[in-house]
C-alpha angles and dihedrals in degrees: 000000000000121000125230132034128104124275112210132185133193120186131358101319093162092059112106150246105031120188089225143348112210118197122203109191136012123317091193096055087039106234115121152117117227118202116205108209133199121178090348094305126110107242102168141011138208125187143177124201092348096100098149094049091043092054091047092049092049090051092050093047091049089061099038127028102189103072120146118209094253092048093049093046090050091050090052095056 
């Protein structure tokens, strides 16, 4: 696994069980956002080397708490 980069977390990612964890990116690189989903809604995020998108996602989630993964990914593009 590559060294460097910044690992960021928003929300209670260690809480279990999650209905789904959706990864956008490459875990091996590592460069990704991971969306932790409960009842179809993103409840937490983790990211590595995607600082700008992570900050944007946190800002969006602070203003609206009912994002689905597709909606949040669309808002980040």
